[in-house]
C-alpha positions as semicolon CSV with decimal commas, in nm:
position;residue;x (nm);y (nm);z (nm)
1;X;7,578;-11,646;-4,600
2;X;7,213;-11,569;-4,523
3;X;6,946;-11,578;-4,791
4;X;6,682;-11,283;-4,796
5;X;6,420;-11,555;-4,869
6;X;6,415;-11,701;-4,515
7;X;6,080;-11,651;-4,341
8;X;6,211;-11,456;-4,033
9;X;6,394;-11,196;-4,253
10;X;6,055;-11,069;-4,377
11;X;5,955;-10,991;-4,018
12;X;6,278;-10,823;-3,951
13;X;6,228;-10,603;-4,259
14;X;5,876;-10,521;-4,139
15;X;6,003;-10,419;-3,798
16;X;6,282;-10,206;-3,966
17;X;6,014;-10,033;-4,173
18;X;5,809;-9,954;-3,860
19;X;6,121;-9,828;-3,694
20;X;6,182;-9,596;-3,995
21;X;5,828;-9,471;-3,981
22;X;5,860;-9,395;-3,611
23;X;6,190;-9,215;-3,667
24;X;6,032;-9,006;-3,945
25;X;5,712;-8,927;-3,757
26;X;5,875;-8,833;-3,424
27;X;6,165;-8,636;-3,570
28;X;5,988;-8,453;-3,866
29;X;5,631;-8,436;-3,752
30;X;5,668;-8,380;-3,379
31;X;6,019;-8,259;-3,290
32;X;6,122;-8,045;-3,590
33;X;5,759;-7,997;-3,710
34;X;5,876;-7,961;-4,071
35;X;5,560;-8,138;-4,198
36;X;5,275;-8,362;-4,110
37;X;5,146;-8,667;-4,292
38;X;4,883;-8,481;-4,485
39;X;5,054;-8,127;-4,497
40;X;4,978;-8,073;-4,862
41;X;4,644;-8,232;-4,886
42;X;4,371;-7,978;-4,971
43;X;4,104;-7,957;-4,703
44;X;4,324;-8,102;-4,423
45;X;4,484;-7,773;-4,330
46;X;4,409;-7,723;-3,957
47;X;4,667;-7,839;-3,706
48;X;4,423;-8,069;-3,507
49;X;4,341;-8,253;-3,820
50;X;4,709;-8,286;-3,911
51;X;4,805;-8,414;-3,569
52;X;4,510;-8,660;-3,573
53;X;4,638;-8,809;-3,903
54;X;4,998;-8,817;-3,755
55;X;4,839;-9,021;-3,474
56;X;4,681;-9,269;-3,720
57;X;5,020;-9,298;-3,896
58;X;5,190;-9,387;-3,569
59;X;4,917;-9,638;-3,480
60;X;4,979;-9,809;-3,824
61;X;5,354;-9,812;-3,752
62;X;5,274;-9,986;-3,414
63;X;5,069;-10,248;-3,594
64;X;5,360;-10,317;-3,832
65;X;5,603;-10,329;-3,543
66;X;5,384;-10,571;-3,354
67;X;5,338;-10,794;-3,653
68;X;5,729;-10,794;-3,712
69;X;5,797;-10,878;-3,344
70;X;5,531;-11,156;-3,354
71;X;5,686;-11,295;-3,670
72;X;6,030;-11,304;-3,522
73;X;5,904;-11,460;-3,204
74;X;5,727;-11,724;-3,399
75;X;6,052;-11,796;-3,607
76;X;6,226;-11,866;-3,271
77;X;6,521;-11,648;-3,380
78;X;6,745;-11,729;-3,095
79;X;6,661;-12,102;-3,083
80;X;6,705;-12,135;-3,461
81;X;7,070;-12,019;-3,434
82;X;7,018;-11,707;-3,635
83;X;7,317;-11,469;-3,576
84;X;7,273;-11,089;-3,489
85;X;7,445;-10,964;-3,808
86;X;7,178;-11,064;-4,054
87;X;6,901;-10,971;-3,825
88;X;7,053;-10,632;-3,774
89;X;7,106;-10,598;-4,146
90;X;6,736;-10,675;-4,204
91;X;6,634;-10,421;-3,946
92;X;6,854;-10,143;-4,105
93;X;6,743;-10,235;-4,453
94;X;6,372;-10,215;-4,351
95;X;6,448;-9,877;-4,190
96;X;6,593;-9,759;-4,518
97;X;6,313;-9,917;-4,711
98;X;6,057;-9,722;-4,524
99;X;6,219;-9,387;-4,622
100;X;6,252;-9,496;-4,990
101;X;5,887;-9,592;-5,003
102;X;5,774;-9,282;-4,806
103;X;5,985;-9,057;-5,041
104;X;5,850;-9,209;-5,370
105;X;5,489;-9,252;-5,261
106;X;5,414;-8,963;-5,014
107;X;5,651;-8,696;-5,143
108;X;5,650;-8,761;-5,523
109;X;5,362;-8,975;-5,638
110;X;5,089;-8,874;-5,393
111;X;5,228;-8,533;-5,302
112;X;5,075;-8,538;-4,953
113;X;5,384;-8,387;-4,784
114;X;5,750;-8,303;-4,838
115;X;6,041;-8,309;-4,593
116;X;6,061;-7,931;-4,561
117;X;5,751;-7,772;-4,703
118;X;5,873;-7,432;-4,588
119;X;6,193;-7,455;-4,811
120;X;6,238;-7,270;-5,137
121;X;6,376;-7,596;-5,281
122;X;6,176;-7,871;-5,118
123;X;6,314;-8,131;-5,370
124;X;6,656;-8,078;-5,225
125;X;6,546;-8,184;-4,873
126;X;6,352;-8,471;-5,024
127;X;6,648;-8,603;-5,209
128;X;6,890;-8,554;-4,912
129;X;6,655;-8,752;-4,689
130;X;6,608;-9,017;-4,965
131;X;6,972;-9,078;-4,996
132;X;7,078;-9,026;-4,631
133;X;6,799;-9,217;-4,456
134;X;6,673;-9,426;-4,744
135;X;6,923;-9,567;-4,989
136;X;7,231;-9,545;-4,752
137;X;7,080;-9,754;-4,466
138;X;6,912;-9,999;-4,704
139;X;7,246;-10,056;-4,874
140;X;7,426;-10,098;-4,539
141;X;7,154;-10,333;-4,416
142;X;7,155;-10,533;-4,739
143;X;7,533;-10,566;-4,708
144;X;7,518;-10,680;-4,354
145;X;7,248;-10,930;-4,424
146;X;7,447;-11,079;-4,713
147;X;7,775;-11,077;-4,531
148;X;7,926;-11,403;-4,445
149;X;8,114;-11,450;-4,110
150;X;8,304;-11,745;-4,003
151;X;8,138;-12,018;-3,803
152;X;7,779;-11,975;-3,697
153;X;7,493;-12,110;-3,898
154;X;7,373;-12,089;-4,253
155;X;7,004;-12,008;-4,267
156;X;6,844;-12,170;-4,581
157;X;6,473;-12,139;-4,525
158;X;6,357;-12,388;-4,263
159;X;6,692;-12,580;-4,247
160;X;6,996;-12,480;-4,054
161;X;7,322;-12,654;-4,102
162;X;7,664;-12,580;-3,950
163;X;7,932;-12,432;-4,154
164;X;8,199;-12,640;-4,013
């Protein structure tokens, strides 16, 4: 069993958050064009300003992804004997965590955008996105990260010991 308190897991979660942000920005802001980062912010209503802030958002996601990759590299994931399942679990959990945080902060608390601002019922789209791309991946990732396979190594902070 892997513990979520291991140092490398934080970096994998950070990378997952960045991947979730990229997914959100590329699909919703660029491909579908359902909203932009500051769609509902008064005074930021022209398209060039919206696109500029989407660019700042993607730059921030790149910084998070770089920090996550740097941390994983520092932790020597492969050399430490960390298996793919907990790493994949942390990435998926981080992906879901991004969408949970984005929904709560950007959609509901700050009100700077919604998933479908052109919808008659924007809350429906926000909740659908929250569950499908937030809670569901977070739960799956959490389960993968906590799963225990046979063999391999148990990661307990800085120490690794064999299961056999």
